[in-house]
N, C-alpha and C positions, 0 to 999 in steps of 0.2 A: 276582411276588407272593410266591413262596415265600421269597425272601431277606428281605423285610420281615417276614414272619411269624416267621422264626427269630430275627430281630433283637429282636422284641418279645414272643416267647412261647417258653418253653423247658420242659424236663421238669418242673421244680419251680415254675413260674410260678403255678400254681393255689394252692399252699400259701402262697406269698408274697402273692398277691392277697387271699386270705381273711384273712391276718394283717394286711395293711395296712388292709383295710376294717374289720376288728374293732377295731383300734387307733384308727383315725380316728373311728369311730362312738362308741366308749366315751369317748374324749377329748372329742368335741364334745357328747355327751349329758351327761356329768358337768359340763362347763363351763356348759352351759345351765342345768342344775339349780342349780349353785352360784351363778350370777348371778341367776336369776329365781325359783327355788324357795326356796332357802336365804337369798338376799339377802346374799351375802358382802361386797359393796361397802359396805353400810350397817352391818354388824355389827362391823367392826374385827377385832382379833385375838381368837380364841376357842380355848381349850385343848380338844383332842379326847382326847388321852392325855397322860401325863407327858412324852412325848418328841415329840409332834406337835401343831401348831396349824393352824387354818384362818386365813389372812390374805390379803386381796386385794392383789395387785400387778399393775399393768399394765406389762409389760416392753416398752419401746419399742426396746430395743437387741437385741443378740445374747446369747449365753451370759453369765450373771452381770450383765446390763444393760450390757455394753460397747457402745460405739459407738451411743449412743441417738439421735444426729442423722443417722444414715445414710440414713434414708428408708424408710418402711414398704413402698412399692411396690418399691423396689430389693431389700429383704430378702425380700419375698413372691416376687418373680421368681427370686431366687437359690434359694429353697426349692423352687420348682416345677421349676427346671432340675436341681437336685440330685436331686429325686425321680425325674425322668425318667432321669437318668444311672444312678441306683441300680436303676431298673426294667430298663434295658438290661443292667446287670451281672447282675441276677437271671435274666433270660431266657437269658443266655449262660453263666452259671456252671456249672450242671450238676453241682455237687459234692455236693449233698445237701440234705435237708430242713432241717437246722439253719441252713445259710447262707440258704436261702429264707425261713425264718421270721425270721431276724435282719434281713435286708434288708427284709422286709415291716414289721417293727416300726419301722424307721427311716423308711421311706417314709410309713407311716400317721402317725407322729409329726410328720414334716416338713410334711405336708399339713394336719394338724390345727392346727399353729401358724401356717401360712400363711393359713388361713381366719380365724383370730383377727386377724391383722394387717389383713386386708381389712375385717372386720366392726367391730373395736373400736379400730383404730389402734395395736395392740400385742398381745403375747401375754398372755393371762389366766393368771396363776399364782396358786396358793392353798394349796399344801401346804408347811408349814415344819417341818422336822425339827430337833431339837435334843437335846443331851445334855451334861451337865456344864458348862453355860454356853457351849457352842459351838453356834452356829446355822448350819446348812447353808443354801444358797441356796433361795429359794422356787421351787417347780416345779409341774408339772401331769402328767397322765397321758401326754400326748404326749412330754414330756421324759423320763419314766420309760421309755417305749417305746424312745426313741432310745438311752438309756444301756444298756438290756438288750440291744438289737440290736447295739450296738457290742461289748458283752461277748461276745455269741455269735459275732460275726465274729472277735474276738481269740482266743477258744477254738478256733474252727475253724482259724484260721491257725497257731496256735502249739502246740496240744495235740492236737486230735482226730486229725489225720493223722500225728502223730509218736509217739504212745504205743504203737501196736500193734506196731511193729517189723516189719510186713509189707512185703514187696516187691510192688510193683504188677506183676502178671503180664503185662499188656499192654505195659508199658514194657520188661520183661525180654525179651519176645519180639521187640520192635522193635530192641532194642540187641544182640540175639544172645547174651545171657548165659544 
């Protein structure tokens, strides 16, 4: 039993779990409000700021609407399997709070979009950013969580452990240096 617990729960799992839950609830709550409170489907495109509009898009594909005929249940299953794999990574990582929060953002976002696929037959997107005639893809809070989470993982991988110039004392002792 201890082996399965260590596989699914680690030192920073609580931080990742709270982050995943907060991301999921914020995403689903805001989507529900946009659909049923604000009525985004019926309103069409509405300017919120000079650089941001609300617009309803039901994304039946993956990122940027690619592969729209892949099947919602297949994409949902993939998202759930990916979230489980990321959870195992989180439980085994042990490298710190930034990685746990980053993985939690990705897990919460993946599960938020998976629920959309089950409920609506695609992912509900509604934020459209634009500037100088260039329009970015339409996204939601889950997508933003995934992007921020990936940025956190990239930072952790390439910058955080390499900028201090410190030598890991435990590795030094093991290596006999």
